[in-house]
C-alpha positions as MATLAB code, in Angstrom:
seq = 'MREYFKKRYEFRCAKCNKVQWAKPSMSMTEFGRNSGHGRCTYCDTFLHLEIEGDLCGETMVSIIWEDFLKTIKIERPTQSSSIKKKVNK';
ca = [
      91.914   79.425  111.775;
      89.251   79.783  109.158;
      90.088   78.020  105.891;
      87.790   80.067  103.685;
      87.199   83.796  103.656;
      84.556   85.601  101.660;
      85.894   87.867   98.917;
      84.331   90.844  100.668;
      82.394   91.599  103.838;
      79.634   94.109  104.413;
      80.053   96.605  107.242;
      78.541   99.892  108.402;
      80.706  102.883  109.219;
      80.777  103.455  112.982;
      80.423  107.208  112.417;
      78.068  107.827  109.454;
      76.383  104.368  109.408;
      76.681  103.989  105.600;
      76.909  100.421  104.268;
      80.224   99.532  102.613;
      82.294   96.486  101.690;
      85.834   95.469  102.625;
      88.135   92.598  101.767;
      89.689   90.656  104.639;
      93.130   91.973  105.585;
      96.345   90.017  105.170;
      96.494   89.896  108.970;
      93.207   87.949  108.893;
      93.897   85.605  105.984;
      97.575   84.847  106.602;
      97.956   85.082  110.369;
      94.468   84.483  111.779;
      94.324   87.832  113.597;
      90.899   89.428  113.535;
      92.195   92.896  112.824;
      92.078   95.226  109.860;
      91.664   98.907  109.116;
      90.507  101.299  106.463;
      88.864  104.620  105.743;
      85.142  105.269  105.245;
      84.544  106.221  101.610;
      81.738  108.589  102.654;
      82.922  110.497  105.740;
      86.673  109.676  105.554;
      86.799  108.396  109.164;
      89.679  105.980  109.858;
      88.223  102.678  111.126;
      89.302   99.454  112.778;
      87.562   96.465  111.133;
      86.855   92.991  112.546;
      84.916   90.025  111.182;
      82.027   89.208  113.520;
      82.299   85.996  115.506;
      86.092   85.758  115.654;
      86.653   85.335  111.889;
      83.583   83.091  111.466;
      80.935   85.717  110.785;
      79.346   86.882  107.580;
      79.848   90.627  108.163;
      82.455   93.002  109.571;
      82.117   95.424  112.439;
      83.725   98.869  112.348;
      85.040  100.866  115.297;
      86.354  104.419  115.085;
      90.163  104.088  115.271;
      90.624  106.342  118.321;
      87.922  104.395  120.211;
      89.628  101.124  119.279;
      92.971  102.383  120.601;
      91.322  103.203  123.935;
      90.094   99.597  124.248;
      93.629   98.246  123.873;
      95.126  100.909  126.169;
      97.157  102.726  123.510;
      96.901  106.462  123.148;
      98.189  108.484  120.249;
     101.034  110.759  121.271;
     100.276  114.427  120.911;
     102.764  116.762  119.321;
     103.464  118.467  122.648;
     104.180  115.144  124.426;
     106.607  114.162  121.648;
     108.452  117.455  121.999;
     108.653  117.127  125.795;
     110.207  113.653  125.514;
     112.878  114.946  123.115;
     113.669  117.912  125.353;
     113.976  115.720  128.482;
     116.437  113.298  126.873;
];
């Protein structure tokens, strides 16, 4: 695990491409997981954030949250699917 993290990392929003800065998440600094999240201050898109190069890079990469969930095979439940599960129980 990386011993030293920068105070903040530059990244570009995956949707509007505006340059922003983010601090490393507690998941990164305390547990060594290259995973964080936040909201774009310009377009309000919810983003997944990772430090390039498996915590060794100088910048972060952003991925739109819904696109990130697709890469890890998790889909958000829709309201109708939640209701169906409750009815079937």
